[in-house]
N, C-alpha and C positions, 0 to 999 in steps of 0.2 A: 752832634747835629751840625751839618754843613750849611753855611750861610749862602744864600744866593746874592747876586750883585744888588738886587733891589733891597733885600734885608740889610745888607751891609751899608747901603746908602742911607737907610733910616737910622741905623745904629751909630754911625760915625760922628754926627754932630753931638750926640749925647756923650760919647766917650771923650771927645775933646773938651767938653764942658767940665767933666769930672776931673780930668787931668789938670785943668787950670783952676779948679776949686770953685767954679762958678755954678755947680749943679747941686749945692747944698751938702755935698760930701766930697771927700778927697780920697782917692784910692788909686794906687798904681798896680796894675796887674792886667789880667785877661777879662775882657767883657764879652758877653754873649746875649744875643736877642732870641727869645723863645716865642716864635710866632704860632698862630692857629689856636690860641687858647680861648676858652669860653668866657665871656664877660661875667663878672660877679661871682667867680669861683675861687676857692682857696687851693693852692698847689704846694706840694712838697718838692724841694729842689736839692739835688745832690750832684757833686762834681768829683772827678778823679783825673789824675794826670797820667799821661802815657808817653814812654820813650821806647828806645829800641830794646831796652832790657825788660820792659813789661809795663804793667799798670799798677798805679798806687791804689790805696784804699779809698773808699768813698768819703767825701767830706760833706756833711749836711748843713743846711742853712741854720744859723743860730737865731733863735727868737721865734715869734709867731709865724705860722705859714703865710707866705705872701698871698694876696687876693687881687684878682684882676678888677679893674674898674667896671661899674655897671654901664649899660648902653640901652638904647631904645629897644623895644621888643622885636622878636623875630617876625618874619612874614607869615601870615596866617594861611592855612589850607583853604581851598575854595569852599564857600558856603554850600550847604546841602539842603535842598528843598524837602519839606516834610510832605510826602505825597498824600497821606490820609487827612492832612489839615487843609487841603486846597478848598477854596470856596469860589463863588462867582465873583467876589470883589476883593479877595485877600489870598495871600500866600504866607507860609511860615518857613523860616530858615533856621537851621542849626549849624553850629560851628564848634570846633575844638580850639581851646585857648592855646596860643603859641607860647614858646619859652619866653620868660620875662627878661632875660639877659641881666639878671642881678638886681632888678628893681621891680616891685610888685606892679602888675597891670592894674590900672585904675579906671580905664575907659576903653570902650569899643566903639569905633566909628564905622557906620555902615552907609555906603552910598549905593543907591539903586535907581533903576530906570525901567519903565514898563513900556511895552510896544505891542500894538495889535497884531495878531496872527492873521494877516490878510493875504490876498492873492499876490500883491506886488511887494509885500514887505519882506525885509531881510532881518536876520537876527541882530539884536543889539550888540554894540562893540564898546571898547573902552572910550572911544570918542563920544558915544552917547552918554556914558556915565558922567562925563564932565558937566553935562547939562542936567544931570539927574538930581534927585533929592537926597538929603543926608539925614540919618537917624543916629543918635548917640545913646549907648547903653552904659550906665554907671554902675558902681559897686552896689550890690544888694546888701544894705546894712543889716537887714533882718537875719540874714544867714551868713554874712561876711564873705560872700563869694561873688565872682563876676557871673552874669547870666550867660548862658550858652544857646539861647533860643530867642527868636524875635518874630512876631507876626506883623506884616505890613498890609495896610488897608487902602481903600478908596481907589481900586482899580476897576476897569471895565471887564466884562466877561471875555474869555478867550484872549487874554493878554499874557505875553511871556514877560516875566520879571527877571532881570539880571541884576545881581548885587555883588558888591565887593566890599571887603572890610579890612580894617587895620587896627592894631592894638596900641594903647598909650600906657606909659609909665612916667615916673618923675623925670626921666631923661628925654621924654618927648614921644612923638609918633613913630611907628615902625617906618622904615625907609621905603617899603613897597606895599602896595595894595594886594590883596589876595587875587588869585586868578578867578575868571568868570566861571559860574557853575555849568555843569553839563546836563544831559537829559535825565540822569538818575535812572529810574526804572522805566522811563519812557523810551520811545523810539527816536533815534537820531534824525530820521527822515520826517517825522511828524512832530513839530514843536508843540502842538496842542496836547500831546501826551506827556510832556516834560513835567518833572516834579516841581518846577518853578513857574508853571503856567496856571492862571486862574481857569476855573471850569467854564466851558462854553454854555450858551443857552440856545434853544431852538430859534429859528428866524421868526420875525414878526409876521402878522397876517398881511399877505400881499394885496395889492389892488386888483380888481377884476381884469381879465383880458379885454382887449379892444377888438370888437367884431362889428362890421357894418355890412350892409347888403352890397355895397360897391366892391367889397373885397372877395365876392363870390361870383361864380358863373355856373350855369347849368348846361349840360350837354348829354345827349343820348339817355335822358331819364335819370341822370345822376348829377349831383351838385358837388362842385369842387371849389376850393378857395383856400384862404389862409387867414390868420389873425395875428395880432401883435400882443406882446406881453413884456413886462419888465418886472423888476423885483423890488420896486419901491414898497416899503412895508411900514407898518405901525411899529415904532421902536427901531433900534439899531440891530444890524446883523453883522457879527464880527468874523464869521467864518466863510470859507469858500463854498459857494453854491455847487451842489453835486447833481441834483435832479430837479426837474419841474414836472409835476403831475397835473393832468387836466381831466376834467369830467364834462361830458357833453350831455345836455338835457333837451327833451322836447317841451312843448308848451304845457304838458300836464305834469312836468317835473320828473318824468321817467328817464332813467339813465339810458342813453343811446350808445355811448362808447366811453371807455376810459383809456387813456394813453399817456405816455410820458416822454420826456426828452432828457437824455443824458448830456449835460453841459460840457462842452470842450473848453480848453483854456481860452480860446478866442471869445467864446460865448461869455465866459465869466468876466473877461476884461471889458466886454461891451456893457454888461450889466453894471459893473462897478463904476463905469464911466457915466452911468445914468441914462444910457440909451436903451432902446427896445430891441427885442428879437422877433423874428417872424417864424411861425410854425404852420404847417399845412393841416387843414381839417381832415379827419379820417374819411375814407371813401364809403360812408354809410348813409349819406344824406340824399334826400330826394327833393325835387323842386316843389316849391309852394308850401313848405312847412316852417313853423317857428322853432327856433333853437336858441339855447343859451349856453354859456361856458362859465366855469369857475376853475381856479387853480390853487395849488399850494407848492411851497418850495421846500427843499431838503438840504441840510448841511450835515456835517459829521455829528452835530448835536441832536439831530432828529428832524421831524417834519413841523412845518408851521401849521397854523389853522387854515382851513379852506377860506379862500376869498369869498366875497359876496358874488352872487350870479350877475353876469353882465345882463344888460337889457335884452329882451327877446328880439331876435332878428329873423325876418322871413327870407328863406332861401329863394333865389330868383326862379321864376317860372320858366318852363321849357316847352318845346313843341310836344304835341301829344305822342304817346307811344304808337307804334304801328298797329293798326287794327288787326284783329284775328282774321283768318281766312273767312270769306263769306260762306254762308250756308244757305240751303234752299230746301223747303219742305213741299213746295207745290210748283209744278211746271205744267204748261199746256203746249198746244201745237205752236203757238206764236208768242208766248211770253214765259218769263222765268221770274218767280218771286224770290227776291234776295232777303236774307235775314242776317243781322249783325248786332253786335253789342258795342256800345261806346267804349273806346279805349281809355286808358288812364290819361287824364287831361294834363298832368304834370303842372298843376298850380294855376292854370288859366282855363276858363270855361270853353268848351268846344262850341264853335260858331257855325260850322258848315261841314258838309261832306262832298267828296268828288268820287264818281264811279266811272271806271273805264271798262269797256267790253269789246270783244272781237270774236270772230269765228276762230275756233281753236286751231284749225288747219292753216290759218294765214299767219304772216309774219308780223313783226312789231309795228310796221308802218300802217297796219290795219286797225289800230286801237281807235275807239270812238268814245267821246265824253257824253255821259248822260246830261241832258239840259239841266243846268244848275237850278233854274227857277222851278222847273217841273219836279226835280228831285226834292227841293226844299218843301214844296207845296204838298207832295204826295207821299212823303215819308211819314209813316204812322207807327204808333206803338203797337207792339204785338198784341193781338186780341181785340183790336178796335172794331173788327167786323163780327164780333160775337163768338169767335172760335174759342174752344176751351184753352185756358192759359195755365200751363204748369208753372209752379213757382220759379223753376229755373229759367223760364222765358219772360219773367215779369219785366225785365229791363231791356228786352230786345226791341229792335226796330225792323220794319219791313218796307220794301219798295218793289214794285213790279217794273221790270224792263220789258217793254212791249215792241211789237213790230219785228219779231225775230223770225227766222226761217224754220220751217218744221224739220224735225228729225236731224238736227245739227248740233254739234258740240260748240258751246260758247265758253270763252274764258272771261272771268270777271276779277276785278280787284278794286279796292277802295282805299281812300285816305281821309284823314280828318284835319281840320284847321282850328287853331285858337289864336289869341292875340299875338302870340310869338311867331307863328308860322304854320306851314303844312307838315304833317307827319310824313313818314315814308309810306310807300304803298304796301298793302297787305300782301301775303302770299297769294298766288293765283288759285282760283277755284274754277273747276270746269263743270258745267251743267249742260244737259242735253234737252232740247225741246222734244216733246213727246215721242219717245221711241221705246221699244220693249225688248226684253231679253230674247235670245234666239229660241227657235223652236227645238223640240226634243229630237235627239238623234234617233232615226228609225232603225230599230234592231234588225229589221229585215235586210238592211243594206250591209250588215256585217259579213265579212269574208275572211276566212282563215287562210292566210297566205303561207304559213309555215307552222309545222308542229313536229318538233324533234324531242329527243329525250331531255334536253335541258333548255329548250328555247320554244317560244310561241310568238307568232307574229300574226296580226290581223289588221284589217282596214275597214273603213266605213265611208258613207257619203255625207258630205257637209249638209246640215239642215238649213232652212231659210233663216237669214240673219235678222229679219223683222225691222229693217230700217237702220241697222248699225252693223258695221263690219265685224265679223267674228275675229277675235284676236288670239284665241287659243282654245284648245280642247283639254279637258281634265279627265283623266282615266283613273278609275278606282277598281281594284281587284284584290283577290285573296285566294289562298288555298283552303280557307275555312269559309264554308258557305254561310254560316251564321254571322260571322264578322262582316262579310261583304253585304249581306242583306240588311244588317243593322246600320251600316254606314249609309246605305242608300235610303233607308227609312228616315233616319235623322235628318238628312239633307232635304228630303221631301217635306218634312214637318217644318224645318226652318224656313223653307221658301214661302210659307204662309205668314211669316212674321215680318216686322219692319227690318229691312236689310241695311244695317249700319255701314256695310261696306260700300254703299253708294257714295259715301262722303269721301272716300279715298281711292276710288277706282278699282275696287275688287282685286286687291293684291293677292298674290299666292300665299298660302298658309306657311307658317313657320319660317318666314323670310326666305323662302326658296326663290331661286332664279328660274326663269323660263327654261324648260327642258330638264330641270332637275327632278329627282324623285325622293320620296321618303317612305320608310317601312319595307324596303326591298329585302332587308336582312332576314325576314322571317319566311320568305317564300320557299326556301329549301329546308324548312324545319318540319318535324312531325307534329308539333303542337304550335298553334298560331292563334293569338287572341285578337289580332288587329288586321286591318286591310292596308294595302299600300296606296299611295297617291303619286301620280305623275302628271306632268303637263306637256302638251304638244303644241308647238307654235303653229298657228294657222298660216297658210292654207293646207299644211300637211294633214292628212286624214288617215294616218296609220300609226301603229304602235308595235314595238318589238321589245320583248322582255327576255333576259338571259339568266343563266345560273339558276335554273329551276331544278326541282327534284324529279328524277325519272319516275314514271308510274304514279304521279300525283295529279289530282283534279284541280283545275283552276277556273274561276269565273271572273268576268270583267263587265263593267258598264262605263259609259262615256257620256259627258255632257259638254255643251258648247258655252263659251263665255264671250260676251262683247262688253262694251263700255256701260251698258245699261243693266247688266246682270248676268246671272248664270241660268241656263236652261235646266229643266228637270233631267235627272239621269235617265238614260235609256234602259230598256229591259236588259236582263243579263245575257251575255254571250257565254255559253257553256252550260255545264262544266266541260272543259277540254282536258283530256288526260294526256300527259306527256308520254312519249314512247319509252320502252323499257331498255335496260342495259344488263350486262352481267352483274351478279350480286356485288354488294359492297364488301370491302376487306373484312375478314373474319377475325374474331377475338381468339386468343389462345385457349386451349382446353384447360379445364380445372380438374386436378387430381382428386378423386373421391377416396379411393383406398388402394393399397397395394399389398399383396402377400408375397410368399417366396416364389410363386410361379405365374402370377397374373396380376393385372391391375384393372381398376375401373375408373373411368373419367367421364366428365360432363362437358358438353359443348352447346353453344347457343348459335342458332342460325342468324345471319346478318339480314339486313334489309335486302329483299330480293330485287330491288330496282324495277319493280313492275312486272316481273315474270317469275312464275313459281320455281322454287329450287327443286330440281329433279334428282340429283344425286350428290353424294358426299363421300369422301375417302380420307383415311388417315395413314400416316407412315410412322413406323417405330424404328429407331436407330440405336444400336448398342454403342455406348461411349466408353465404359470402363467397368471392370469387375473380374472376379476369379473365374477361371475356366479349367475344366478337366482336360486330361490329355486327349481324350477322344473328341473333345469339342473344339480342338485347335487344328489348324492346317499343319501337318508335320513338316512341311517345307518352309512356310513363312512364319509360323507361330502365332498367326492371327486367328480370330474367331471364325468358325465356319460360316459360309454365306447365309444360311438360314437363321443363324444366330445374330449376324450383323444387323439385320433389319428386315422389316416386312411391311408391305402395304396392303391395307384391307379396306373394304367398303363399309360405310356407316349407313345405318337404317334411317332414312329421312322421315319415316313414319313412326319412329320409336316413341314410346310414351314420354310425355313431357313432365317435368318436375318444376313447380313454381318456386321462385326464390323468396316468396313472401306469403304470409298467411292469407288465405282466400277471404275476400269480402263476403259477409253473410248473404248479401243479395247481389251477386256480381252483375247480373243482367240489368240492374237498375242504376248502376254506377256509370254515369255519362257526364263528361265534363265538356264545357263549351269550347275548349281550345283544340280538340282532337280533329285531325284532318282525315280525309278519306283514305290516304295512303297508309296511315297507321292502322286504321280500322281493318283494311284489307290484309295488312301484314299479320294481325292477330288471327284472322280467319285462315289465311294460307298456312300459318304455322300450327294450326290446330289448337290455338290458345284462346279461343273466343271466350271461354269461361273465366279467363284471367284478364279480361279487357279492362284497360284504364286503371291500373294500379295508381292510387292517388299520389304516392310519393316517388313514382318511377320516372326517371328522366331518360327518354328513349334516345339512343344514338344509332347511327347506321350499322355499327357492329353488333349492338345489343338493343334492338328496337322494342322487344316485348317483355324482357325480364324473366323469361322462362327458358329452361334448358332440357336437353335430352342426355341420356347416358349410354355409354358403350363400354365394352370390356375387351381385353386382349389377353390371351394365355400363351402357354409354351415359353415362358420367360425363365431366365436363369436366376437362381437365388443370389441375393447380395450384389446385384448388378445395376449399374446406372444406365438409363435409357433417355432418349429425347423423343417426344411425340409431338407431331403437328398435323394439321388437317386443312382441308379446303372443301368448297362446294361449288356447284355449277347449276346454271339454268340454260335455257335455249341459246343464250348468247355466249356461253363459254364458262371456263373455270376462273375462280378467284385466285389470287396469289396464295401461297402457303402461309399459314399463320406463324406467329412467333413460336418457336419450340418451347415446350414445357418439360422440365427435368423431373424424372421419376426414378425411384430406387426401390427394387424389390427387397423383401425381408431376407436376412441371412438365415441359414439353417445348418445343422451339423453335417459333416462330410459324408459321402457315400461309403459303404463298406469296401475295404481294399480287396483286390483279387487274392486267390489262394497263394500261399507262400510257395516258392520254388527254391529248393536247395540243390545247387548243381553237384555238390560233392556226394550226395546220397544216390 
């Protein structure tokens, strides 16, 4: 063992005492200090000498093994909190006994300090322990051992308890206190969860929020405002507040709203300082109602009880809501009776009304006030004059504005007043002193200005307007006579009822704009269940409709509209039949059967576009297949011309074949959506007996669902052909159809010619 200078400095005084005989012994020789030994332990010591020749044998100590002197105990490990033993007012610590350093441990001294886990608090330190309390644990004589566990009491909830301990023996106390405990199984960031923390308890019941009428105001029929609250509670709260929840009630105790506030760090600081916070009321309040509030607080330990409700507070009144637009059920030549309902008063009784009126054609500088005194004196409840009162009119009021001009439009609006002030003006309402709807358009004035295959145009003469300018004409028409007549009939019947459109100025149906149309998509169809509607801005008295079906029948009727209503529809114009064109494009033929030398196929006539189909033809073209030597051109190797193709006429009067099972009583099958063009098509194609197949959807290529058959012969076996066809009327031929591929059946070869042997 090599000595350090420090060890030699400790050894030298003792060696000098031994040499001088003043150390209780006298010995001349080599001395050695053995450092780093454990107190209170026996050791065996051996020595040997070493020179350049080698090492001697070991020499052992003579007598009992030497023993180091005892010392005070070693430093203890940090105390450990017992997590399962935590309570609201106590914690329990465990420890491991340190090494006794040669003298039995006879006492454990514990020093502890508790601190609230609050918003602004920091963790305890050794400095706090100096002011802490002390607990001493002595030898348990019943078992003869020192205790290793201790429970500490009389703490507040949500306190963190830091403790340090040291052991005692006969030599005295350990030189150092144990280190402070850590979080144990808890989270380092949340001291509330540490093993050495007492359990928290929910916060106490808070005081009610503070709400007064002066803290609120009303505007536009809504009440806004705020209230104050703090967290003063019954009992102590030791944890950081996280949330505050509020509940808003009406005077009947019904819940109007629930809302909460998440508290920021600044909010929590304010509350712990004993100050109040301000919170906005939810935007669900109306003027003139009684409300109350209550609250509860939340910490990590849970929710407090609800506070008591604050005293009922009435929300401030506001100006009345804007009245609804004025209505009128009666007008005369020189007066208009106005009808209205009192608007919502917003917490203060309505005291008076104000009515403005002017000629609708004049500007804003022409408004006049109805005399206030006359209005107040002559405003009556609806039904005061004995008229029948429907329950919906029970709360209505009426007043007559007199001395008006006859046959004129007047604009009216109204407002209401309460103790807070005047409401806004209602929306404007327009009423006319006695005028009537226009006269009926005279059908004798109709003039057809154009009739083409896909276009019809006609005009008429404007009827008398009966005191009010005509603003538009409405045209109804259809290619289905039944649909058009039904539309006209329903409008005539509706004209005998109360016209609710008088309240909003007779708008166009389906939100159409002036000049727009609806229902035009069916005018070029074979089946049509509806009529079309279109509007024409006055003073124009003509109508032009495009994209019609050639050879179709169309009928029209017209009515005039002014601000007082719609006239009756005119008598019908028509039916007008559009001009004809060449037939519609044809559908491909359908192969029925093919053998080795011929084939049979079916074809359907298209819509004739208003003119009978007079002729039809088909063309057959060879595309591929085996040929005999005599069937090929010896020079080109191609099929001979008569085999390459042929064009032949089709019989337009050939017998028809229905694609569906005939109805048991075909002549009685009539549906309401069939147009004249489709009916004529069945007749022209000789298919009247198959008229109106219920599930057939007619198209221009296949309008009737019936077909005719034709055959072609002189074909080559096992050969592919393409066949197509077309038809014509007085206006010309259609385009060729899409070709249909056919293939004749194969058969065995012909018998070869006689053999010829040149050598014989």
